C-alpha positions in Angstrom: 14.3 -66.9 34.1 16.2 -63.8 35.2 18.0 -63.7 31.1 14.6 -64.2 30.0 13.7 -61.3 32.6 16.4 -59.8 31.2 15.6 -59.6 27.8 12.0 -58.5 28.0 13.1 -55.6 29.9 16.0 -54.7 27.6 13.6 -54.9 24.8 11.1 -52.7 26.8 13.2 -49.8 27.6 14.7 -50.1 23.7 10.9 -49.7 22.6 10.6 -46.8 25.1 14.3 -45.1 24.7 15.3 -45.3 21.1 18.9 -45.4 20.4 19.7 -46.8 24.4 21.6 -49.6 22.7 23.7 -47.4 20.8 24.5 -45.0 23.9 25.7 -48.1 26.0 27.7 -49.6 23.5 29.4 -46.2 22.9 30.2 -46.1 26.4 31.5 -49.5 26.6 34.0 -48.7 23.7 34.8 -45.6 25.6 35.8 -47.4 28.9 37.7 -50.0 27.0 39.6 -47.8 24.4 40.6 -45.6 27.7 42.0 -48.4 29.1 43.8 -49.6 25.8 45.6 -46.5 25.3 46.7 -46.1 29.1 48.8 -49.1 28.4 47.3 -51.8 30.9 45.9 -54.0 28.9 48.3 -54.3 25.8 51.9 -53.4 25.8 52.5 -53.1 22.1 52.5 -49.6 21.2 51.1 -49.1 17.9 48.7 -51.3 19.0 47.8 -49.3 22.2 47.7 -45.7 19.9 45.4 -47.4 16.7 43.1 -49.4 19.0 42.7 -47.3 22.1 42.1 -44.4 19.9 39.5 -46.5 17.5 37.5 -47.6 20.0 37.0 -44.1 21.3 36.1 -42.7 17.9 33.6 -45.8 16.9 32.1 -45.3 20.7 31.7 -41.2 19.9 29.8 -41.8 16.9 28.1 -44.4 18.9 27.1 -42.0 21.0 26.4 -39.6 18.7 24.1 -42.1 16.7 22.2 -42.8 20.3 21.6 -39.2 20.7 20.3 -38.6 17.2 17.7 -41.7 17.3 16.6 -40.1 20.8 16.2 -37.0 19.4 14.5 -38.2 16.5 16.3 -36.2 13.8 18.0 -37.7 10.5 21.3 -38.8 10.5 23.5 -36.7 7.5 26.4 -39.9 7.4 28.2 -37.9 5.3 29.8 -35.9 8.0 30.5 -38.8 10.1 32.8 -40.1 7.1 34.5 -37.2 6.5 35.6 -37.2 10.6 36.3 -41.2 10.4 38.3 -40.6 8.0 40.2 -37.2 8.7 40.9 -38.5 12.2 42.2 -42.4 10.4 44.6 -40.0 8.2 45.8 -37.4 10.7 46.2 -40.4 12.9 48.3 -42.1 10.9 50.6 -38.9 9.8 51.2 -37.8 13.0 52.0 -41.4 15.0 55.0 -42.3 12.4 56.1 -38.7 12.6 56.6 -39.3 16.4 53.9 -36.9 17.1 51.4 -39.3 18.8 50.7 -37.3 22.1 49.4 -34.0 19.9 46.9 -36.3 17.5 45.4 -37.3 21.2 45.0 -33.7 22.0 43.5 -32.9 18.5 41.8 -35.7 18.4 39.5 -34.6 21.6 39.0 -31.2 20.0 37.8 -32.7 17.2 35.3 -34.9 18.5 34.0 -32.1 21.3 33.5 -30.1 18.2 31.9 -32.4 16.1 29.0 -33.4 19.0 
């Protein structure tokens, strides 16, 4: 009965606030990305770097998509693909050149500028 009432409530809220599901999933991705990046969940260094930062980028893009759906404007996916491609390329280059701390700082700046 509780699951049914939660499903009905979620469906009703989703109709009123379009994009709320993307906002919630984006926040969950941020939480798991920060938890993985801090090193508390995984001990493998390269996995921490790529999965943690990947979840953070995906979470930010989902937040952006949720905001766009909530506001009701058109989404331009070309910019999203460019941001993800640049992030992946710069992440690999800086990780294999042992400059992963610089990547995290630049990733934050890039995502804040994009938003």
